[in-house]
PDB file of N, CA, C and O in Angstrom:
ATOM      1  N   ILE A   1      78.867  98.399  90.729  1.00  0.00           N
ATOM      2  CA  ILE A   1      78.682  98.891  92.081  1.00  0.00           C
ATOM      3  C   ILE A   1      77.431  98.270  92.684  1.00  0.00           C
ATOM      4  O   ILE A   1      77.405  97.909  93.860  1.00  0.00           O
ATOM      5  N   ASP A   2      76.394  98.150  91.861  1.00  0.00           N
ATOM      6  CA  ASP A   2      75.164  97.541  92.372  1.00  0.00           C
ATOM      7  C   ASP A   2      75.411  96.138  92.916  1.00  0.00           C
ATOM      8  O   ASP A   2      74.922  95.783  93.988  1.00  0.00           O
ATOM      9  N   ASP A   3      76.178  95.343  92.165  1.00  0.00           N
ATOM     10  CA  ASP A   3      76.454  93.967  92.597  1.00  0.00           C
ATOM     11  C   ASP A   3      77.270  93.938  93.887  1.00  0.00           C
ATOM     12  O   ASP A   3      76.987  93.153  94.792  1.00  0.00           O
ATOM     13  N   LEU A   4      78.288  94.803  93.964  1.00  0.00           N
ATOM     14  CA  LEU A   4      79.094  94.859  95.182  1.00  0.00           C
ATOM     15  C   LEU A   4      78.261  95.300  96.378  1.00  0.00           C
ATOM     16  O   LEU A   4      78.428  94.797  97.490  1.00  0.00           O
ATOM     17  N   GLU A   5      77.375  96.236  96.134  1.00  0.00           N
ATOM     18  CA  GLU A   5      76.494  96.701  97.207  1.00  0.00           C
ATOM     19  C   GLU A   5      75.524  95.595  97.620  1.00  0.00           C
ATOM     20  O   GLU A   5      75.250  95.405  98.805  1.00  0.00           O
ATOM     21  N   HIS A   6      75.017  94.882  96.642  1.00  0.00           N
ATOM     22  CA  HIS A   6      74.052  93.815  96.915  1.00  0.00           C
ATOM     23  C   HIS A   6      74.643  92.719  97.817  1.00  0.00           C
ATOM     24  O   HIS A   6      73.935  92.158  98.653  1.00  0.00           O
ATOM     25  N   VAL A   7      75.936  92.416  97.649  1.00  0.00           N
ATOM     26  CA  VAL A   7      76.561  91.373  98.468  1.00  0.00           C
ATOM     27  C   VAL A   7      77.229  91.939  99.712  1.00  0.00           C
ATOM     28  O   VAL A   7      77.887  91.205 100.449  1.00  0.00           O
ATOM     29  N   GLY A   8      77.066  93.232  99.954  1.00  0.00           N
ATOM     30  CA  GLY A   8      77.533  93.822 101.200  1.00  0.00           C
ATOM     31  C   GLY A   8      78.998  94.226 101.241  1.00  0.00           C
ATOM     32  O   GLY A   8      79.563  94.379 102.324  1.00  0.00           O
ATOM     33  N   LEU A   9      79.627  94.404 100.076  1.00  0.00           N
ATOM     34  CA  LEU A   9      81.041  94.772 100.056  1.00  0.00           C
ATOM     35  C   LEU A   9      81.267  96.285 100.013  1.00  0.00           C
ATOM     36  O   LEU A   9      82.325  96.773 100.411  1.00  0.00           O
ATOM     37  N   VAL A  10      80.275  97.017  99.530  1.00  0.00           N
ATOM     38  CA  VAL A  10      80.340  98.478  99.510  1.00  0.00           C
ATOM     39  C   VAL A  10      78.985  99.041  99.888  1.00  0.00           C
ATOM     40  O   VAL A  10      77.971  98.343  99.884  1.00  0.00           O
ATOM     41  N   GLU A  11      78.998 100.327 100.217  1.00  0.00           N
ATOM     42  CA  GLU A  11      77.734 101.022 100.449  1.00  0.00           C
ATOM     43  C   GLU A  11      77.839 102.418  99.869  1.00  0.00           C
ATOM     44  O   GLU A  11      78.922 102.998  99.789  1.00  0.00           O
ATOM     45  N   ARG A  12      76.703 102.941  99.470  1.00  0.00           N
ATOM     46  CA  ARG A  12      76.654 104.305  98.955  1.00  0.00           C
ATOM     47  C   ARG A  12      76.340 105.245 100.115  1.00  0.00           C
ATOM     48  O   ARG A  12      75.470 104.981 100.944  1.00  0.00           O
ATOM     49  N   ARG A  13      77.083 106.356 100.141  1.00  0.00           N
ATOM     50  CA  ARG A  13      76.853 107.368 101.172  1.00  0.00           C
ATOM     51  C   ARG A  13      76.715 108.723 100.503  1.00  0.00           C
ATOM     52  O   ARG A  13      77.303 108.956  99.447  1.00  0.00           O
ATOM     53  N   PRO A  14      75.954 109.606 101.098  1.00  0.00           N
ATOM     54  CA  PRO A  14      75.843 110.940 100.513  1.00  0.00           C
ATOM     55  C   PRO A  14      77.155 111.703 100.647  1.00  0.00           C
ATOM     56  O   PRO A  14      77.874 111.551 101.634  1.00  0.00           O
ATOM     57  N   HIS A  15      77.456 112.511  99.663  1.00  0.00           N
ATOM     58  CA  HIS A  15      78.629 113.373  99.722  1.00  0.00           C
ATOM     59  C   HIS A  15      78.384 114.429 100.787  1.00  0.00           C
ATOM     60  O   HIS A  15      77.270 114.944 100.888  1.00  0.00           O
ATOM     61  N   PRO A  16      79.388 114.763 101.583  1.00  0.00           N
ATOM     62  CA  PRO A  16      79.151 115.698 102.691  1.00  0.00           C
ATOM     63  C   PRO A  16      78.785 117.119 102.265  1.00  0.00           C
ATOM     64  O   PRO A  16      78.146 117.843 103.028  1.00  0.00           O
ATOM     65  N   THR A  17      79.178 117.528 101.058  1.00  0.00           N
ATOM     66  CA  THR A  17      78.884 118.912 100.649  1.00  0.00           C
ATOM     67  C   THR A  17      78.087 119.022  99.359  1.00  0.00           C
ATOM     68  O   THR A  17      77.669 120.119  98.988  1.00  0.00           O
ATOM     69  N   ASP A  18      77.869 117.914  98.672  1.00  0.00           N
ATOM     70  CA  ASP A  18      77.141 117.957  97.400  1.00  0.00           C
ATOM     71  C   ASP A  18      76.082 116.866  97.402  1.00  0.00           C
ATOM     72  O   ASP A  18      76.391 115.694  97.185  1.00  0.00           O
ATOM     73  N   ARG A  19      74.854 117.242  97.643  1.00  0.00           N
ATOM     74  CA  ARG A  19      73.790 116.237  97.784  1.00  0.00           C
ATOM     75  C   ARG A  19      73.471 115.507  96.485  1.00  0.00           C
ATOM     76  O   ARG A  19      72.746 114.512  96.499  1.00  0.00           O
ATOM     77  N   ARG A  20      74.002 115.985  95.365  1.00  0.00           N
ATOM     78  CA  ARG A  20      73.781 115.298  94.086  1.00  0.00           C
ATOM     79  C   ARG A  20      74.709 114.097  93.916  1.00  0.00           C
ATOM     80  O   ARG A  20      74.492 113.263  93.037  1.00  0.00           O
ATOM     81  N   VAL A  21      75.727 114.009  94.742  1.00  0.00           N
ATOM     82  CA  VAL A  21      76.775 113.003  94.585  1.00  0.00           C
ATOM     83  C   VAL A  21      76.665 111.937  95.670  1.00  0.00           C
ATOM     84  O   VAL A  21      76.371 112.231  96.829  1.00  0.00           O
ATOM     85  N   LYS A  22      76.905 110.713  95.270  1.00  0.00           N
ATOM     86  CA  LYS A  22      77.000 109.602  96.227  1.00  0.00           C
ATOM     87  C   LYS A  22      78.428 109.088  96.222  1.00  0.00           C
ATOM     88  O   LYS A  22      79.050 108.987  95.165  1.00  0.00           O
ATOM     89  N   LEU A  23      78.945 108.765  97.384  1.00  0.00           N
ATOM     90  CA  LEU A  23      80.264 108.165  97.523  1.00  0.00           C
ATOM     91  C   LEU A  23      80.097 106.663  97.699  1.00  0.00           C
ATOM     92  O   LEU A  23      79.159 106.211  98.356  1.00  0.00           O
ATOM     93  N   VAL A  24      80.994 105.899  97.119  1.00  0.00           N
ATOM     94  CA  VAL A  24      80.988 104.448  97.292  1.00  0.00           C
ATOM     95  C   VAL A  24      82.110 104.118  98.267  1.00  0.00           C
ATOM     96  O   VAL A  24      83.276 104.426  98.019  1.00  0.00           O
ATOM     97  N   VAL A  25      81.743 103.489  99.376  1.00  0.00           N
ATOM     98  CA  VAL A  25      82.684 103.218 100.459  1.00  0.00           C
ATOM     99  C   VAL A  25      82.684 101.720 100.752  1.00  0.00           C
ATOM    100  O   VAL A  25      81.627 101.094 100.836  1.00  0.00           O
ATOM    101  N   ALA A  26      83.871 101.158 100.906  1.00  0.00           N
ATOM    102  CA  ALA A  26      83.978  99.739 101.245  1.00  0.00           C
ATOM    103  C   ALA A  26      83.462  99.505 102.662  1.00  0.00           C
ATOM    104  O   ALA A  26      83.721 100.292 103.573  1.00  0.00           O
ATOM    105  N   THR A  27      82.736  98.421 102.824  1.00  0.00           N
ATOM    106  CA  THR A  27      82.289  98.005 104.152  1.00  0.00           C
ATOM    107  C   THR A  27      83.420  97.233 104.820  1.00  0.00           C
ATOM    108  O   THR A  27      84.458  96.983 104.207  1.00  0.00           O
ATOM    109  N   ALA A  28      83.218  96.860 106.066  1.00  0.00           N
ATOM    110  CA  ALA A  28      84.212  96.044 106.767  1.00  0.00           C
ATOM    111  C   ALA A  28      84.455  94.743 106.012  1.00  0.00           C
ATOM    112  O   ALA A  28      85.597  94.304 105.879  1.00  0.00           O
ATOM    113  N   ALA A  29      83.391  94.129 105.520  1.00  0.00           N
ATOM    114  CA  ALA A  29      83.538  92.888 104.745  1.00  0.00           C
ATOM    115  C   ALA A  29      84.292  93.144 103.447  1.00  0.00           C
ATOM    116  O   ALA A  29      85.105  92.320 103.029  1.00  0.00           O
ATOM    117  N   GLY A  30      84.030  94.278 102.811  1.00  0.00           N
ATOM    118  CA  GLY A  30      84.736  94.630 101.587  1.00  0.00           C
ATOM    119  C   GLY A  30      86.215  94.865 101.824  1.00  0.00           C
ATOM    120  O   GLY A  30      87.049  94.443 101.024  1.00  0.00           O
ATOM    121  N   LEU A  31      86.543  95.533 102.913  1.00  0.00           N
ATOM    122  CA  LEU A  31      87.945  95.770 103.258  1.00  0.00           C
ATOM    123  C   LEU A  31      88.672  94.467 103.565  1.00  0.00           C
ATOM    124  O   LEU A  31      89.821  94.280 103.165  1.00  0.00           O
ATOM    125  N   THR A  32      87.997  93.566 104.279  1.00  0.00           N
ATOM    126  CA  THR A  32      88.583  92.259 104.592  1.00  0.00           C
ATOM    127  C   THR A  32      88.866  91.487 103.311  1.00  0.00           C
ATOM    128  O   THR A  32      89.946  90.919 103.147  1.00  0.00           O
ATOM    129  N   LEU A  33      87.901  91.467 102.410  1.00  0.00           N
ATOM    130  CA  LEU A  33      88.077  90.749 101.153  1.00  0.00           C
ATOM    131  C   LEU A  33      89.183  91.383 100.307  1.00  0.00           C
ATOM    132  O   LEU A  33      89.965  90.668  99.681  1.00  0.00           O
ATOM    133  N   ALA A  34      89.255  92.700 100.282  1.00  0.00           N
ATOM    134  CA  ALA A  34      90.310  93.390  99.533  1.00  0.00           C
ATOM    135  C   ALA A  34      91.684  93.055 100.104  1.00  0.00           C
ATOM    136  O   ALA A  34      92.635  92.857  99.348  1.00  0.00           O
ATOM    137  N   THR A  35      91.797  92.989 101.413  1.00  0.00           N
ATOM    138  CA  THR A  35      93.066  92.629 102.060  1.00  0.00           C
ATOM    139  C   THR A  35      93.467  91.209 101.691  1.00  0.00           C
ATOM    140  O   THR A  35      94.631  90.948 101.385  1.00  0.00           O
ATOM    141  N   GLN A  36      92.511  90.296 101.719  1.00  0.00           N
ATOM    142  CA  GLN A  36      92.793  88.912 101.349  1.00  0.00           C
ATOM    143  C   GLN A  36      93.235  88.823  99.888  1.00  0.00           C
ATOM    144  O   GLN A  36      94.159  88.078  99.564  1.00  0.00           O
ATOM    145  N   ALA A  37      92.589  89.569  99.021  1.00  0.00           N
ATOM    146  CA  ALA A  37      92.954  89.558  97.602  1.00  0.00           C
ATOM    147  C   ALA A  37      94.368  90.092  97.408  1.00  0.00           C
ATOM    148  O   ALA A  37      95.139  89.532  96.629  1.00  0.00           O
ATOM    149  N   GLU A  38      94.713  91.160  98.104  1.00  0.00           N
ATOM    150  CA  GLU A  38      96.065  91.714  98.007  1.00  0.00           C
ATOM    151  C   GLU A  38      97.114  90.708  98.458  1.00  0.00           C
ATOM    152  O   GLU A  38      98.179  90.601  97.850  1.00  0.00           O
ATOM    153  N   GLU A  39      96.814  89.970  99.524  1.00  0.00           N
ATOM    154  CA  GLU A  39      97.754  88.960 100.015  1.00  0.00           C
ATOM    155  C   GLU A  39      97.972  87.864  98.979  1.00  0.00           C
ATOM    156  O   GLU A  39      99.103  87.433  98.753  1.00  0.00           O
ATOM    157  N   VAL A  40      96.901  87.420  98.357  1.00  0.00           N
ATOM    158  CA  VAL A  40      97.001  86.373  97.343  1.00  0.00           C
ATOM    159  C   VAL A  40      97.761  86.888  96.121  1.00  0.00           C
ATOM    160  O   VAL A  40      98.638  86.203  95.595  1.00  0.00           O
ATOM    161  N   LEU A  41      97.422  88.093  95.676  1.00  0.00           N
ATOM    162  CA  LEU A  41      98.038  88.632  94.470  1.00  0.00           C
ATOM    163  C   LEU A  41      99.498  89.028  94.666  1.00  0.00           C
ATOM    164  O   LEU A  41     100.259  89.071  93.700  1.00  0.00           O
ATOM    165  N   SER A  42      99.895  89.316  95.900  1.00  0.00           N
ATOM    166  CA  SER A  42     101.277  89.721  96.138  1.00  0.00           C
ATOM    167  C   SER A  42     102.206  88.532  96.409  1.00  0.00           C
ATOM    168  O   SER A  42     103.422  88.700  96.509  1.00  0.00           O
ATOM    169  N   ARG A  43     101.638  87.351  96.526  1.00  0.00           N
ATOM    170  CA  ARG A  43     102.452  86.155  96.798  1.00  0.00           C
ATOM    171  C   ARG A  43     102.731  85.460  95.461  1.00  0.00           C
ATOM    172  O   ARG A  43     101.795  85.030  94.785  1.00  0.00           O
ATOM    173  N   PRO A  44     103.987  85.346  95.078  1.00  0.00           N
ATOM    174  CA  PRO A  44     104.286  84.706  93.799  1.00  0.00           C
ATOM    175  C   PRO A  44     103.954  83.217  93.839  1.00  0.00           C
ATOM    176  O   PRO A  44     104.002  82.593  94.899  1.00  0.00           O
ATOM    177  N   PRO A  45     103.622  82.661  92.699  1.00  0.00           N
ATOM    178  CA  PRO A  45     103.359  81.217  92.642  1.00  0.00           C
ATOM    179  C   PRO A  45     104.594  80.439  93.105  1.00  0.00           C
ATOM    180  O   PRO A  45     105.725  80.861  92.864  1.00  0.00           O
ATOM    181  N   ALA A  46     104.375  79.322  93.758  1.00  0.00           N
ATOM    182  CA  ALA A  46     105.464  78.501  94.308  1.00  0.00           C
ATOM    183  C   ALA A  46     106.457  78.080  93.233  1.00  0.00           C
ATOM    184  O   ALA A  46     107.650  77.960  93.512  1.00  0.00           O
ATOM    185  N   ARG A  47     105.992  77.856  92.027  1.00  0.00           N
ATOM    186  CA  ARG A  47     106.879  77.412  90.950  1.00  0.00           C
ATOM    187  C   ARG A  47     107.952  78.444  90.627  1.00  0.00           C
ATOM    188  O   ARG A  47     109.038  78.083  90.176  1.00  0.00           O
ATOM    189  N   LEU A  48     107.660  79.734  90.854  1.00  0.00           N
ATOM    190  CA  LEU A  48     108.682  80.753  90.586  1.00  0.00           C
ATOM    191  C   LEU A  48     109.875  80.580  91.518  1.00  0.00           C
ATOM    192  O   LEU A  48     111.005  80.895  91.144  1.00  0.00           O
ATOM    193  N   GLY A  49     109.633  80.089  92.713  1.00  0.00           N
ATOM    194  CA  GLY A  49     110.705  79.867  93.667  1.00  0.00           C
ATOM    195  C   GLY A  49     111.672  78.776  93.236  1.00  0.00           C
ATOM    196  O   GLY A  49     112.785  78.689  93.754  1.00  0.00           O
ATOM    197  N   ARG A  50     111.257  77.953  92.303  1.00  0.00           N
ATOM    198  CA  ARG A  50     112.111  76.864  91.824  1.00  0.00           C
ATOM    199  C   ARG A  50     112.950  77.271  90.609  1.00  0.00           C
ATOM    200  O   ARG A  50     113.767  76.486  90.127  1.00  0.00           O
ATOM    201  N   LEU A  51     112.749  78.490  90.120  1.00  0.00           N
ATOM    202  CA  LEU A  51     113.536  78.943  88.975  1.00  0.00           C
ATOM    203  C   LEU A  51     114.929  79.367  89.425  1.00  0.00           C
ATOM    204  O   LEU A  51     115.113  79.880  90.528  1.00  0.00           O
ATOM    205  N   SER A  52     115.884  79.146  88.565  1.00  0.00           N
ATOM    206  CA  SER A  52     117.251  79.574  88.857  1.00  0.00           C
ATOM    207  C   SER A  52     117.336  81.094  88.703  1.00  0.00           C
ATOM    208  O   SER A  52     116.432  81.723  88.153  1.00  0.00           O
ATOM    209  N   ALA A  53     118.416  81.663  89.187  1.00  0.00           N
ATOM    210  CA  ALA A  53     118.618  83.109  89.062  1.00  0.00           C
ATOM    211  C   ALA A  53     118.613  83.525  87.598  1.00  0.00           C
ATOM    212  O   ALA A  53     118.049  84.559  87.241  1.00  0.00           O
ATOM    213  N   GLU A  54     119.239  82.720  86.757  1.00  0.00           N
ATOM    214  CA  GLU A  54     119.289  83.026  85.318  1.00  0.00           C
ATOM    215  C   GLU A  54     117.886  82.989  84.711  1.00  0.00           C
ATOM    216  O   GLU A  54     117.523  83.860  83.920  1.00  0.00           O
ATOM    217  N   GLU A  55     117.105  81.982  85.083  1.00  0.00           N
ATOM    218  CA  GLU A  55     115.737  81.878  84.568  1.00  0.00           C
ATOM    219  C   GLU A  55     114.893  83.063  85.029  1.00  0.00           C
ATOM    220  O   GLU A  55     114.085  83.585  84.261  1.00  0.00           O
ATOM    221  N   LEU A  56     115.076  83.489  86.277  1.00  0.00           N
ATOM    222  CA  LEU A  56     114.333  84.645  86.780  1.00  0.00           C
ATOM    223  C   LEU A  56     114.724  85.915  86.039  1.00  0.00           C
ATOM    224  O   LEU A  56     113.866  86.749  85.750  1.00  0.00           O
ATOM    225  N   GLU A  57     116.001  86.072  85.730  1.00  0.00           N
ATOM    226  CA  GLU A  57     116.452  87.233  84.961  1.00  0.00           C
ATOM    227  C   GLU A  57     115.827  87.236  83.569  1.00  0.00           C
ATOM    228  O   GLU A  57     115.387  88.277  83.081  1.00  0.00           O
ATOM    229  N   THR A  58     115.790  86.072  82.936  1.00  0.00           N
ATOM    230  CA  THR A  58     115.184  85.952  81.611  1.00  0.00           C
ATOM    231  C   THR A  58     113.699  86.276  81.675  1.00  0.00           C
ATOM    232  O   THR A  58     113.182  87.017  80.839  1.00  0.00           O
ATOM    233  N   LEU A  59     113.021  85.724  82.662  1.00  0.00           N
ATOM    234  CA  LEU A  59     111.592  85.991  82.824  1.00  0.00           C
ATOM    235  C   LEU A  59     111.336  87.475  83.062  1.00  0.00           C
ATOM    236  O   LEU A  59     110.410  88.045  82.486  1.00  0.00           O
ATOM    237  N   THR A  60     112.138  88.091  83.892  1.00  0.00           N
ATOM    238  CA  THR A  60     111.999  89.523  84.168  1.00  0.00           C
ATOM    239  C   THR A  60     112.174  90.330  82.895  1.00  0.00           C
ATOM    240  O   THR A  60     111.410  91.262  82.644  1.00  0.00           O
ATOM    241  N   ALA A  61     113.164  89.989  82.092  1.00  0.00           N
ATOM    242  CA  ALA A  61     113.400  90.705  80.833  1.00  0.00           C
ATOM    243  C   ALA A  61     112.214  90.542  79.891  1.00  0.00           C
ATOM    244  O   ALA A  61     111.798  91.499  79.237  1.00  0.00           O
ATOM    245  N   ILE A  62     111.676  89.343  79.823  1.00  0.00           N
ATOM    246  CA  ILE A  62     110.512  89.094  78.953  1.00  0.00           C
ATOM    247  C   ILE A  62     109.317  89.914  79.421  1.00  0.00           C
ATOM    248  O   ILE A  62     108.649  90.560  78.614  1.00  0.00           O
ATOM    249  N   LEU A  63     109.048  89.889  80.715  1.00  0.00           N
ATOM    250  CA  LEU A  63     107.896  90.620  81.246  1.00  0.00           C
ATOM    251  C   LEU A  63     108.051  92.127  81.051  1.00  0.00           C
ATOM    252  O   LEU A  63     107.080  92.814  80.732  1.00  0.00           O
ATOM    253  N   ARG A  64     109.258  92.639  81.239  1.00  0.00           N
ATOM    254  CA  ARG A  64     109.496  94.076  80.997  1.00  0.00           C
ATOM    255  C   ARG A  64     109.246  94.404  79.535  1.00  0.00           C
ATOM    256  O   ARG A  64     108.641  95.428  79.218  1.00  0.00           O
ATOM    257  N   SER A  65     109.705  93.550  78.658  1.00  0.00           N
ATOM    258  CA  SER A  65     109.514  93.772  77.236  1.00  0.00           C
ATOM    259  C   SER A  65     108.036  93.790  76.873  1.00  0.00           C
ATOM    260  O   SER A  65     107.586  94.643  76.107  1.00  0.00           O
ATOM    261  N   VAL A  66     107.297  92.859  77.419  1.00  0.00           N
ATOM    262  CA  VAL A  66     105.861  92.791  77.136  1.00  0.00           C
ATOM    263  C   VAL A  66     105.139  94.001  77.724  1.00  0.00           C
ATOM    264  O   VAL A  66     104.238  94.557  77.097  1.00  0.00           O
ATOM    265  N   ALA A  67     105.535  94.400  78.917  1.00  0.00           N
ATOM    266  CA  ALA A  67     104.870  95.510  79.591  1.00  0.00           C
ATOM    267  C   ALA A  67     105.097  96.829  78.880  1.00  0.00           C
ATOM    268  O   ALA A  67     104.254  97.723  78.956  1.00  0.00           O
ATOM    269  N   THR A  68     106.223  96.968  78.188  1.00  0.00           N
ATOM    270  CA  THR A  68     106.544  98.237  77.532  1.00  0.00           C
ATOM    271  C   THR A  68     106.261  98.209  76.037  1.00  0.00           C
ATOM    272  O   THR A  68     106.500  99.202  75.351  1.00  0.00           O
ATOM    273  N   SER A  69     105.757  97.095  75.519  1.00  0.00           N
ATOM    274  CA  SER A  69     105.459  96.992  74.091  1.00  0.00           C
ATOM    275  C   SER A  69     104.231  97.819  73.748  1.00  0.00           C
ATOM    276  O   SER A  69     103.278  97.906  74.523  1.00  0.00           O
ATOM    277  N   ASP A  70     104.278  98.412  72.589  1.00  0.00           N
ATOM    278  CA  ASP A  70     103.106  99.107  72.056  1.00  0.00           C
ATOM    279  C   ASP A  70     102.404  98.171  71.096  1.00  0.00           C
ATOM    280  O   ASP A  70     102.719  98.117  69.907  1.00  0.00           O
ATOM    281  N   VAL A  71     101.445  97.433  71.637  1.00  0.00           N
ATOM    282  CA  VAL A  71     100.741  96.450  70.820  1.00  0.00           C
ATOM    283  C   VAL A  71      99.396  96.978  70.431  1.00  0.00           C
ATOM    284  O   VAL A  71      98.643  96.295  69.736  1.00  0.00           O
TER     285      VAL A  71
END
């Protein structure tokens, strides 16, 4: 939090009812950066668009298997 605050992405604010607590709130710059990150992370790599339907099904099955594995 200190690093994010230092670069201006978040700020600490007092809690409205508990003076012992500080809230961490994104600044306008932090919100902009978070939006940009979401856009990048939600866009699949271009190479995935070149996979056939069968290859995408196989990849999906592999990823589901990995995601549900107890490793």
